[in-house]
PLY file of the C-alpha trace (Angstrom):
ply
format ascii 1.0
element vertex 128
property float x
property float y
property float z
element edge 127
property int vertex1
property int vertex2
end_header
169.33 126.12 148.77
170.98 128.72 150.98
174.27 130.03 149.69
175.68 130.86 153.12
175.92 129.88 156.78
175.38 132.52 159.46
175.36 133.03 163.19
174.50 136.08 165.30
176.61 136.75 168.39
176.66 139.17 171.28
180.13 140.59 170.63
181.67 143.84 169.55
182.60 144.10 165.89
186.33 143.76 166.61
185.77 140.80 168.97
183.78 139.07 166.24
186.56 139.55 163.68
189.12 138.18 166.13
186.94 135.20 167.07
186.10 134.16 163.50
189.73 134.64 162.44
190.84 132.28 165.21
188.20 129.68 164.26
189.22 129.88 160.62
192.87 129.37 161.57
191.91 126.28 163.61
190.40 124.80 160.42
193.44 125.58 158.25
192.32 128.89 156.75
194.24 132.12 156.63
192.88 135.59 155.98
194.37 136.73 152.67
192.27 139.87 152.24
190.11 142.24 154.24
187.65 144.64 152.65
186.11 147.12 155.07
183.04 147.71 152.90
181.33 150.21 155.19
184.42 152.46 155.22
184.86 152.26 151.45
181.20 153.14 150.86
181.38 156.01 153.34
184.46 157.41 151.59
182.98 157.00 148.11
179.31 157.88 148.72
179.21 159.70 152.04
176.67 157.18 153.32
177.45 155.74 156.73
176.57 152.09 157.35
177.01 149.81 160.33
180.51 148.23 160.26
180.68 145.59 157.50
183.86 143.73 156.61
184.57 140.94 154.14
187.34 138.55 155.14
188.87 136.58 152.28
189.55 133.17 153.83
191.85 130.71 152.08
192.82 127.14 152.83
196.06 126.82 150.84
195.76 123.06 150.45
192.23 123.29 149.09
193.04 126.32 146.91
195.95 124.46 145.30
193.75 121.44 144.56
191.02 123.68 143.14
193.38 125.66 140.89
195.03 122.44 139.71
191.60 121.06 138.81
190.08 124.22 137.33
192.51 127.03 136.38
189.80 129.73 136.32
188.56 128.87 139.83
190.52 131.86 141.10
187.55 133.94 140.00
185.62 132.29 142.87
188.40 132.46 145.48
188.96 133.17 148.31
185.99 131.98 150.37
184.28 135.08 151.71
183.31 135.50 155.34
181.27 138.57 156.24
181.24 140.24 159.65
178.54 142.85 159.97
177.34 144.79 162.95
173.59 144.61 163.43
173.32 146.59 166.64
175.52 147.59 169.54
177.37 144.42 170.64
175.37 142.32 168.16
177.07 141.00 165.04
176.31 138.49 162.35
179.07 136.34 160.90
178.33 134.55 157.66
180.35 132.35 155.32
179.77 131.32 151.73
178.63 127.78 151.04
181.23 126.67 148.49
178.96 123.90 147.19
176.38 126.52 146.20
178.97 128.75 144.56
180.62 125.85 142.71
177.30 124.91 141.07
178.11 127.57 138.49
181.18 125.62 137.38
180.59 122.53 135.31
183.48 120.45 136.58
182.44 117.35 138.55
186.01 116.95 139.85
185.37 119.95 142.15
182.41 118.35 143.94
184.32 116.47 146.63
186.64 119.40 147.21
183.71 121.79 147.58
182.11 119.41 150.09
185.33 119.33 152.15
185.51 123.12 152.29
181.77 123.33 152.97
182.15 121.16 156.07
185.08 123.23 157.31
183.31 126.57 156.88
180.08 125.26 158.39
182.09 124.00 161.38
183.66 127.46 161.75
180.27 129.19 161.86
178.64 126.57 164.10
181.65 126.70 166.44
181.37 130.41 167.10
0 1
1 2
2 3
3 4
4 5
5 6
6 7
7 8
8 9
9 10
10 11
11 12
12 13
13 14
14 15
15 16
16 17
17 18
18 19
19 20
20 21
21 22
22 23
23 24
24 25
25 26
26 27
27 28
28 29
29 30
30 31
31 32
32 33
33 34
34 35
35 36
36 37
37 38
38 39
39 40
40 41
41 42
42 43
43 44
44 45
45 46
46 47
47 48
48 49
49 50
50 51
51 52
52 53
53 54
54 55
55 56
56 57
57 58
58 59
59 60
60 61
61 62
62 63
63 64
64 65
65 66
66 67
67 68
68 69
69 70
70 71
71 72
72 73
73 74
74 75
75 76
76 77
77 78
78 79
79 80
80 81
81 82
82 83
83 84
84 85
85 86
86 87
87 88
88 89
89 90
90 91
91 92
92 93
93 94
94 95
95 96
96 97
97 98
98 99
99 100
100 101
101 102
102 103
103 104
104 105
105 106
106 107
107 108
108 109
109 110
110 111
111 112
112 113
113 114
114 115
115 116
116 117
117 118
118 119
119 120
120 121
121 122
122 123
123 124
124 125
125 126
126 127
């Protein structure tokens, strides 16, 4: 089982971030965190990588249901979306499959919720 959905696009890095952010918003997600991994690694190690950013996407309605069902679920939130530059004007956007990540939690009450979020994130990636 794959643990993510991905799509490669002919866009600049910044265009890709803007496009996926808009698609996430259309599906009820907000961006609650941004981690510019390539910049952090460059600052800490001196190694320069292609631009790589993790967007922490959160659907407040789904997050509330998840936390109400499983208080420690915050360890698995938010849903991560990665934007990484592969080449000039070529980026890959990937999103976690929440069903795969929720397999680690033994709470059957999360299954339907994970499926709902899975469909939303898959729609985001497929709609890019």
